[in-house]
C-alpha positions, 0 to 999 in steps of 0.5 A: 484533420480530426476526421483524417485521424479518426479514419486512420484509426478505423483502418487500423482497427479493421486491419487488426481485426482481419489479422485475427491474431491481435483480436484473439490476443485482445480476447485473451487479455480481457479473459485474463482481466476477468479472472484476475478481478474474480480472484482478487474480489474473492480474496478481498471478501475473505479478508474483509470477513475475517477482519469483521469477525475478529473485530466483532469477537474482540468487541464482544470479549472486551464488553463481556469482561466481569468485575476484575482488577484493572491490571488484569484487564490491561493484560487481557488486551484488545484487538484493532483491525486495519481498515481495508478499502474496496479498491484493495480488490484492484491493488492489495499492495503490501496488505498480504505481507504487512498484516492487518490485526494488532494486539494491544496490551500493556508494556508492549508495542506489538507489530501487525500480525495475521498476514495472509502471505505467511498463512498460505499453504505451500501451493498457495505461495504464488502471488495473487493475480490482480487487476492492477497486475494486469494493467501494470505488466500484462496489458503492455505485453499484450499491446506489444504483441498486438501492435509491434508491426503497426507502422513497420508493416506499412513501411515494408509494404509501401503503404506508408510511402503511399500515404505520405505521397498523397499528402497525409501528414506524418503526425496524423498517421502517428496520431491515428495509430496511437488512437487505435491502440489507446482507445480500446485499452482506455475503454477497459480501464473505464469499465473497470472503474465503473464496475468498482464504483458501482459495487462500492459507491458508498465507501469512504474517499472512493471517488478521489482515490478511484479517479487518481488510480484511473488517471495514473493507469491511463497515463501509463498505458498512453505512454506504452502506446506511444512507445510501441508506435515510435519503435515500430516507426523507427524499425525497418524489420518486424523482428527488430521492432518486436525484440526492441519492445520486448527488451523495453518491457523486461527492463521497465516491468521486471528488472528495474522494479526488482533491482531498485527494491533489492538495492534499497534493502541492501543499502538501508537494511531493517533490523530483524524483529527479534533483534529490535526487541532485544535492544528495546529490553536492554534499554529498558533495563538501563532506564529503570526497572520497576520490579527492582526496589533499589533501581535509582530511577524508581527510587527517585520517582517514589520520593517525588510521589511522597513529597507531592503528597507530603507523607513519609511512607507509601502506606500513607498515600491517599492513592494506590502507589502501584497504580502510579508505578504502572503509569510511570512504567508504561510511560517509559516502555512506550517511549522506548518502543516508540523510539525503536518503531521510529528507527524502523520507520526511518529505515523504510523511509530511506528505502522508499526515498532511495527508490524514488530517486531512480523511479524515472527508470521504471514507470511500472513502479511509479504506477504501482506506487500510485495504485497502492496509495489509492487503495490505501495499501502502501507503506505510509498508510500502514505506518499511519495505521500502526501509529493510530493503533499505538495511540489507542493502546497507550490511551487505553492502558493509561486509563486502566492504570488511572483506575488502578491508582484511584479505584483500587485500595492499595492496602488490599490491592490483589483482592480488589475487583473493580466494576465492569462498567469501567471497561465498557466505558473505556476509551477505544477510539476507532482506527480510520483510513488516513487521507491520501495526503500521507502518501504525497511524496510517493504520489508526486514523484510517481506522477512526475515520472508518468508525465515524463513517460508520456513526453519522452516517446511522444517527442521521439514520435513527433521527430520520427513521424517526418520520415517515410 
């Protein structure tokens, strides 16, 4: 029976080749994929070089600081860059919109900046064509144009009735037709994965991420092949098969993904950055102002320090009171800014959860979720980067405040300079790409949708394949 299915698939390839137009469409698709790969690789390489230059320059500037006051060092600041995985060539995700560099400084929690989307010129505001986009949008569209008549044409010419009359099972015909459509596209996906593996084989977490992406793409395309064969089998006229499949493509790839995203933003709007900063400043004023000598919180803090060291005046303290004040102020501002960041993240999480509830409407969006998670460019990966950056900032600033407290004479605070060795040995832990487990909720929901995407047209095809 396997030989029969393989023979049907070979006959289908022969028919598509002699029809000319399907072969031409396939060539156009491969050319489009090649252009997308080259454009995305150039974009990624430019991005990676920019990040490397900024990181090296930041490291050089930090290490080159002379002897100076630690509080000036805390305002000199530091840069941290988001790790970019080579799979970003296939799917850049939200990288262009979210930014990839964070400026770390005292008293503030800055968001990521330097995103290519806002730095692009007017003519460059068209979205970048990527290999992921080819698989998600264009490959199903070309598949529809190539194969919408795969069974309908056989029904009209009587070939299907002839095959069934000679004892060929319907499911064998359906399997052969599906195999003829799926194998060439699977070959393209495997070729893309092999090329990616060849030029980035030394990258961190590459095999697991690439395998996950390839599996999701294969499930997605296999589902589209099943849908094309099923609709073609149901249809009595060629134009009805084409229109039905085009309607499915528009809904799955265009309307539902954009509609779900827009509805989620309306239902759970995020606070504008300027408004969030205003609320943070207002809350800080209510908690305590270190520059106000009559502020109740810092008056109590001052008294607790005097009690701890059993002295009656700040001038009698064995440590620098300004350094202790900086530590307390940093603790308060960090708590407020982290609270604001948590509220922002919670709104984004609600948006994502809202979309996941309706993800079954659009396997195209499910595939995008998996591709973005595999390339490390989805929302959970970005939030993990922000959390790591903030942890590094707080650790670094409090280290400088401790130097201020214990190494700077409080009787000559402003004129004191501390050795540069302290900056060179400051804690600046690296920011690493988190494991894919940070995106487990999106991955689980997306894979369930893709499995359902296979089962639904598959069960319909089994049912309809008994018909002539």
